[in-house]
C-alpha positions as a printed Julia matrix, in Angstrom:
355×3 Matrix{Float64}:
 -21.11  -17.41  -42.04
 -20.02  -13.88  -41.17
 -17.75  -13.58  -38.14
 -19.47  -12.29  -35.05
 -18.3    -9.03  -33.57
 -17.5    -8.85  -29.91
 -20.12   -6.81  -28.02
 -18.93   -3.47  -26.68
 -17.92   -3.44  -23.01
 -20.64   -2.29  -20.62
 -20.63    1.34  -19.61
 -19.19    2.04  -16.14
 -21.81    2.55  -13.43
 -20.85    6.23  -13.27
 -18.48    8.5   -15.17
 -14.9     8.18  -14.01
 -13.68   10.77  -13.45
 -16.63   13.21  -13.57
 -17.65   15.13  -15.57
 -18.1    12.64  -18.39
 -15.93   14.59  -20.86
 -13.12   15.34  -18.39
 -10.65   12.75  -19.72
 -11.26   13.8   -23.32
 -10.9    17.49  -22.62
  -7.71   16.92  -20.61
  -6.22   14.96  -23.51
  -7.13   17.77  -25.88
  -5.33   20.29  -23.67
  -2.28   18.18  -22.77
  -2.11   15.29  -25.22
  -2.37   11.59  -24.41
  -1.51   10.58  -20.84
  -1.28    7.55  -18.57
  -4.68    6.39  -17.28
  -4.36    2.9   -15.78
  -2.25    0.98  -13.33
   1.09    2.15  -11.95
   2.5     4.55  -14.5
   6.06    4.28  -13.17
   7.41    1.0   -14.55
   8.88   -0.36  -11.34
   8.86   -3.97  -12.56
  11.07   -3.01  -15.5
  13.66   -1.78  -13.01
  13.3    -4.76  -10.65
  13.7    -7.28  -13.47
  16.62   -5.53  -15.17
  14.78   -4.44  -18.31
  15.49   -0.85  -17.21
  18.65    0.29  -15.51
  18.41    3.16  -13.04
  18.94    5.81  -15.71
  16.22    4.27  -17.93
  13.76    4.02  -15.08
  14.32    7.56  -13.83
  13.8     8.95  -17.33
  10.46    7.15  -17.52
   9.46    8.08  -13.95
  10.41   11.72  -14.58
   8.24   11.66  -17.71
   5.32   10.55  -15.53
   6.0    13.31  -13.0
   6.26   16.02  -15.65
   3.0    14.81  -17.17
   1.3    14.99  -13.77
   2.64   18.47  -13.08
   1.35   19.75  -16.43
  -2.11   18.43  -15.61
  -1.91   19.82  -12.08
  -0.9    23.31  -13.27
  -3.71   23.32  -15.83
  -6.36   22.23  -13.31
  -5.16   24.79  -10.75
  -5.63   27.57  -13.31
  -9.1    26.32  -14.23
 -10.26   25.75  -10.65
 -12.67   28.39   -9.32
 -14.8    26.67   -6.66
 -15.72   23.28   -5.23
 -13.23   20.53   -4.46
 -10.05   19.84   -6.42
  -8.24   16.6    -5.54
  -4.92   15.74   -7.18
  -2.79   12.66   -6.53
   0.96   12.54   -7.17
   2.34    8.99   -7.36
   6.02    9.87   -7.71
   7.0    10.02   -4.04
   5.38    6.69   -3.24
   6.7     4.67   -6.18
  10.17    6.15   -6.1
  10.47    5.71   -2.34
   9.84    2.04   -3.02
  12.59    1.95   -5.65
  15.25    4.33   -4.29
  15.36    3.71   -0.56
  18.38    1.53   -1.37
  20.24    4.54   -2.75
  20.19    6.51    0.51
  20.35    3.78    3.16
  23.8     2.19    3.69
  22.14   -0.65    5.66
  20.19   -1.88    2.68
  21.58   -5.04    1.03
  21.63   -3.35   -2.4
  23.29   -0.1    -1.3
  26.71    0.74   -2.72
  28.69    3.98   -2.35
  28.49    4.41   -6.13
  24.71    4.08   -6.06
  24.5     6.54   -3.19
  26.69    9.07   -4.97
  24.67    8.91   -8.19
  21.1     8.46   -6.92
  21.2     9.18   -3.19
  19.38   12.51   -3.54
  16.6    11.18   -5.79
  13.96   11.28   -3.06
  15.17   14.6    -1.67
  14.83   16.11   -5.14
  11.3    14.7    -5.44
  10.29   16.26   -2.14
  11.52   19.6    -3.5
   9.31   19.13   -6.58
   6.32   18.38   -4.35
   7.09   21.46   -2.25
   6.98   23.55   -5.43
   3.63   21.97   -6.34
   2.28   22.92   -2.92
   3.61   26.44   -3.44
   1.62   26.7    -6.67
  -1.56   25.74   -4.82
  -0.88   28.25   -2.05
  -0.45   31.02   -4.65
  -3.88   30.2    -6.07
  -5.63   29.94   -2.7
  -7.42   32.93   -1.19
  -8.46   33.49    2.43
 -11.56   31.32    1.97
  -9.75   28.36    0.39
  -8.62   25.35    2.41
  -5.48   23.56    1.23
  -4.7    20.08    2.57
  -1.63   17.92    1.94
  -2.36   14.3     2.81
  -0.42   11.05    2.66
  -2.1     7.88    3.88
   1.13    6.28    5.11
   4.82    6.79    5.72
   7.81    4.71    4.59
  10.32    2.35    6.14
  13.24    0.27    4.84
  12.65   -3.2     3.41
  15.82   -5.18    4.27
  14.58   -8.71    4.89
  11.78  -10.87    3.47
   9.59  -13.16    5.55
   7.66  -16.14    4.17
   4.67  -16.63    6.43
   3.61  -19.78    4.57
   7.01  -21.41    5.03
   6.96  -20.33    8.69
   3.56  -22.01    9.09
   4.99  -25.25    7.68
   8.03  -25.17    9.96
   5.85  -24.45   13.0
   3.44  -27.29   12.17
   0.42  -25.13   11.31
   0.51  -26.13    7.61
   1.38  -29.34    5.77
   2.53  -30.05    2.24
   1.37  -32.95    0.09
   5.05  -33.58   -0.69
   7.97  -31.87    1.07
   9.9   -31.95   -2.22
   7.37  -29.4    -3.54
   8.58  -26.73   -1.14
   9.62  -23.71   -3.18
   7.87  -25.03   -6.28
   4.42  -24.95   -7.82
   1.69  -22.4    -8.18
  -0.6   -20.8    -5.62
  -1.09  -23.28   -2.73
  -0.64  -26.21   -5.15
   1.47  -28.06   -2.59
  -0.95  -27.57    0.31
  -2.43  -30.53    2.14
  -5.64  -28.82    3.19
  -6.78  -31.76    5.3
  -3.85  -31.11    7.66
  -3.38  -27.33    7.28
  -4.69  -25.09   10.05
  -3.65  -21.68    8.7
  -2.34  -20.06    5.53
  -0.98  -16.69    4.47
  -2.37  -14.72    1.55
  -1.54  -11.14    0.7
   1.2    -9.05    2.24
  -0.12   -8.83    5.8
  -2.91  -11.37    5.96
  -3.07  -14.72    7.72
  -6.21  -16.87    7.64
  -7.46  -19.89    9.52
  -8.53  -22.88    7.45
 -11.98  -22.53    8.96
 -14.81  -25.04    8.68
 -17.82  -23.61    6.9
 -15.8   -20.82    5.28
 -12.91  -22.49    3.47
 -13.72  -25.28    1.03
 -11.66  -27.84    2.96
 -11.71  -26.16    6.37
 -10.64  -28.2     9.4
 -10.63  -25.59   12.2
 -13.84  -25.5    14.19
 -15.22  -21.94   14.63
 -15.49  -20.7    18.19
 -13.27  -21.92   21.01
 -10.92  -23.98   18.83
 -10.4   -21.09   16.41
  -9.82  -18.64   19.27
  -7.2   -20.89   20.89
  -5.43  -21.29   17.55
  -5.39  -17.52   16.97
  -3.95  -16.93   20.45
  -1.23  -19.5    19.79
  -0.36  -18.0    16.4
  -0.15  -14.48   17.84
   2.11  -15.64   20.66
   4.48  -17.52   18.36
   4.59  -14.84   15.65
   5.3   -12.03   18.1
   8.13  -14.14   19.58
   9.71  -14.79   16.17
  13.23  -13.42   15.76
  15.53  -13.27   12.78
  18.37  -15.74   13.54
  20.88  -13.57   11.66
  20.06  -10.26   13.36
  18.26  -11.38   16.55
  15.68   -8.7    15.72
  11.95   -9.28   16.17
  10.21   -9.77   12.83
   6.91   -8.36   14.09
   6.13   -5.32   16.2
   2.66   -6.68   16.81
   0.18   -9.14   15.35
  -3.44   -8.0    15.35
  -6.67   -9.98   15.45
  -9.04   -8.58   12.87
 -11.97   -8.72   15.28
 -10.03   -6.43   17.66
  -9.11   -3.71   15.14
 -11.89   -3.71   12.53
 -15.55   -2.79   12.81
 -18.57   -2.98   10.55
 -20.44   -5.5     8.47
 -17.43   -6.53    6.34
 -15.13   -7.67    9.17
 -15.83  -11.26    8.18
 -14.05  -10.65    4.88
 -10.83   -9.54    6.58
  -7.85  -11.8     7.32
  -8.09  -13.39   10.74
  -4.69  -11.95   11.67
  -2.95   -8.79   10.45
   0.85   -9.07   10.52
   2.48   -5.88   11.79
   6.05   -6.27   10.51
   8.84   -4.59   12.45
  11.22   -2.08   10.89
  13.12   -3.61    7.96
  10.87   -6.65    7.43
   8.06   -7.39    5.0
   6.37  -10.42    3.44
   8.24  -11.94    0.51
   6.85  -11.54   -2.99
   6.21  -15.27   -3.39
   4.54  -15.95   -0.06
   1.87  -13.31   -0.7
   0.72  -15.49   -3.62
   0.63  -18.71   -1.63
   4.07  -20.18   -2.34
   6.14  -22.14    0.19
   9.75  -21.0    -0.12
  12.95  -22.69    0.96
  13.84  -20.04    3.55
  11.61  -18.35    6.1
  13.77  -15.18    6.17
  16.08  -13.9     3.43
  17.75  -10.72    2.22
  15.61   -8.45    0.1
  17.58   -8.27   -3.13
  14.79   -6.63   -5.12
  15.23   -2.98   -6.05
  11.81   -2.45   -4.46
  13.71   -1.49   -1.33
  11.37    0.66    0.76
   7.83   -0.18    1.82
   4.85    0.63    4.01
   3.15   -2.77    4.43
   4.41   -2.97    7.98
   3.17   -2.21   11.48
   0.94    0.86   11.39
   2.48    2.32   14.55
   5.71    3.15   12.71
   4.17    4.45    9.5
   2.31    7.64   10.3
   1.21    9.62    7.26
   1.31   13.38    6.77
  -1.41   15.97    7.17
  -0.61   19.61    6.49
  -3.16   22.42    6.25
  -3.26   26.17    5.75
  -5.58   26.37    8.76
  -5.17   25.2    12.35
  -5.79   21.47   12.82
  -8.05   21.05   15.84
  -6.73   17.62   16.82
  -3.5    16.37   18.36
  -3.87   13.01   16.61
  -5.75   13.41   13.33
  -6.57   10.26   11.41
  -7.32    9.36    7.82
 -10.94    8.63    8.78
 -11.3    12.28    9.83
 -10.99   13.5     6.24
 -14.48   12.5     5.09
 -16.41   14.4     7.81
 -13.94   17.29    7.56
 -14.37   17.64    3.8
 -18.14   17.47    4.12
 -18.09   20.14    6.83
 -16.19   22.45    4.45
 -19.31   22.45    2.29
 -21.73   22.84    5.18
 -22.73   19.18    5.19
 -22.9    16.69    8.02
 -21.45   13.21    7.65
 -23.89   10.27    7.82
 -24.25    8.96   11.38
 -22.4     5.71   10.6
 -19.32    7.62    9.41
 -16.2     7.25   11.55
 -13.94   10.21   12.25
 -14.46   13.77   13.36
 -14.21   17.27   11.91
 -10.65   18.48   12.54
 -10.73   21.96   10.98
 -12.51   24.99   12.44
 -15.3    26.5    10.32
 -13.86   28.41    7.36
 -14.3    32.15    7.07
 -16.19   31.69    3.8
């Protein structure tokens, strides 16, 4: 019997990126390039497969590749919308905050001397990239520089699942399993009222939603959420006496729309220097609630939104004192003489262009 061939994968619902031959033509002009995932191999640095010199060589290779593509597309661009994303500042801010911040547990004077200007040098490269765009732009061309978040230090890890156990909101099938096992394998769901999943998400073990839910929707759930918010916002790090959270948000208070039910019940707004531990985000109960962050992933942005404003720069006046990310969709549509659908959030923040 002849071996069966695997069927080809289904075609994507639409070309990505459009036009359909874009990726092929770019490869013909520039050669093969990264296409999936995080190109900068941050895990290789965190796990010691790369040292700092190895990682920076690889990350610089990614940046140079991006700049070649960017320069080519700028030269080819004549009209319409050109969007280009640079990953280097984000990924390297994660990895090299430790080299410029003496308060970070992994900082050393030697590290600072050798790599302390890594991020500063990257900002200079991005400034040059912006300069190239400005040289190409005429009086009728709008240029926007946008980041969707800022950055803060990541000094200390917090295990929300271990905190829930210590506060009595979660129970283990065997206390000896604490710090062991796979995702929620030690959880006694018949006695667990809440659980953490993801970096900032906390969920109630709700009847009718979770498979083994025990919390009754309505008044009981609301009382439990109020209690969790109160206790979380009062939580302090015993070593520093600093608050772990700036604020804890109820999803129903900050989100709108038909998908709110899919959101975590609480959003954890970590204070400066704190973030969820790597293990707790995957449902593990660790030995300690709070510990030093000894991972080279030393800066982050999964913290309270009030301390993480992004950047918006434009070559035209911005007609808003507090522009928001949701303003970009209606603003971009307005640039092409189009109105946003009525359900769209945000407002137009640029005056009509001369063109």
